[in-house]
C-alpha positions as CSV (number, residue, x, y, z in Angstrom):
1,L,73.3,-136.4,-19.9
2,H,71.4,-133.5,-18.5
3,G,71.0,-132.7,-14.8
4,P,69.9,-131.9,-12.3
5,Y,73.2,-132.6,-10.6
6,W,73.7,-132.3,-6.9
7,Q,77.0,-131.2,-5.3
8,W,78.4,-130.5,-1.9
9,T,80.9,-127.7,-1.8
10,R,83.0,-126.6,1.2
11,K,86.3,-125.0,2.1
12,V,89.2,-127.0,3.5
13,A,92.4,-125.2,4.3
14,A,91.2,-122.2,2.3
15,K,90.6,-124.4,-0.8
16,T,87.3,-125.3,-2.3
17,V,86.4,-129.0,-2.2
18,C,83.5,-130.3,-4.3
19,R,81.8,-133.7,-4.2
20,W,79.1,-134.7,-6.7
21,L,76.2,-136.6,-5.0
22,S,74.1,-139.4,-6.3
23,L,70.3,-139.1,-6.0
24,D,70.4,-141.5,-3.0
25,Q,73.1,-139.5,-1.4
26,R,71.2,-136.3,-2.0
27,H,68.2,-137.8,-0.2
28,D,70.3,-139.1,2.7
29,Y,72.1,-135.7,3.2
30,Q,69.3,-133.3,2.4
31,A,68.6,-132.6,6.0
32,W,72.3,-131.9,6.7
33,I,72.4,-129.5,3.7
34,D,69.3,-127.7,4.8
35,N,70.7,-127.4,8.4
36,D,74.0,-126.0,7.0
37,R,72.1,-123.4,4.9
38,R,70.1,-122.4,8.0
39,L,73.2,-122.2,10.2
40,R,74.9,-119.9,7.6
41,E,71.8,-117.7,7.5
42,L,71.7,-117.5,11.3
43,L,75.4,-116.7,11.5
44,S,75.0,-113.9,8.9
45,Q,72.2,-112.4,10.9
46,L,74.2,-112.7,14.1
47,E,77.1,-110.9,12.4
48,A,74.8,-108.2,11.2
49,L,73.5,-107.6,14.7
50,G,76.9,-107.4,16.1
51,A,78.0,-104.9,13.5
52,A,74.9,-102.8,14.1
53,A,75.5,-102.8,17.8
54,L,79.1,-101.7,17.3
55,E,78.1,-98.9,14.9
56,A,75.4,-97.7,17.3
57,D,77.9,-97.4,20.2
58,P,78.1,-93.6,20.7
59,R,81.8,-93.9,21.7
60,W,82.5,-94.3,17.9
61,Q,81.2,-90.8,17.5
62,R,84.0,-89.2,19.5
63,K,86.1,-86.5,17.7
64,P,89.9,-86.8,17.9
65,T,91.5,-83.9,19.7
66,A,95.2,-82.8,19.7
67,A,96.9,-83.5,23.0
68,P,100.0,-81.8,24.3
69,G,103.1,-83.2,22.4
70,G,101.3,-83.6,19.1
71,T,99.5,-87.0,19.9
72,T,95.9,-87.6,19.1
73,Q,93.3,-88.5,21.8
74,T,89.6,-88.9,21.7
75,S,87.3,-86.7,23.6
76,P,84.1,-87.9,25.3
């Protein structure tokens, strides 16, 4: 038979687990699925903000200088 088919996929112990949902289950779980998608979107945005803040930190722009004894240090 032809779809649509609904599935719920997640990772458990680094392995993908997939469950096929009936139409009734899909209706029952749709709000949870939507919330999961929204959460993942928000986490992605938060991660991007954190990465942008780190990259904007001027301390990353310091140039390494040679210190006595051949070790490398960063200059302000």
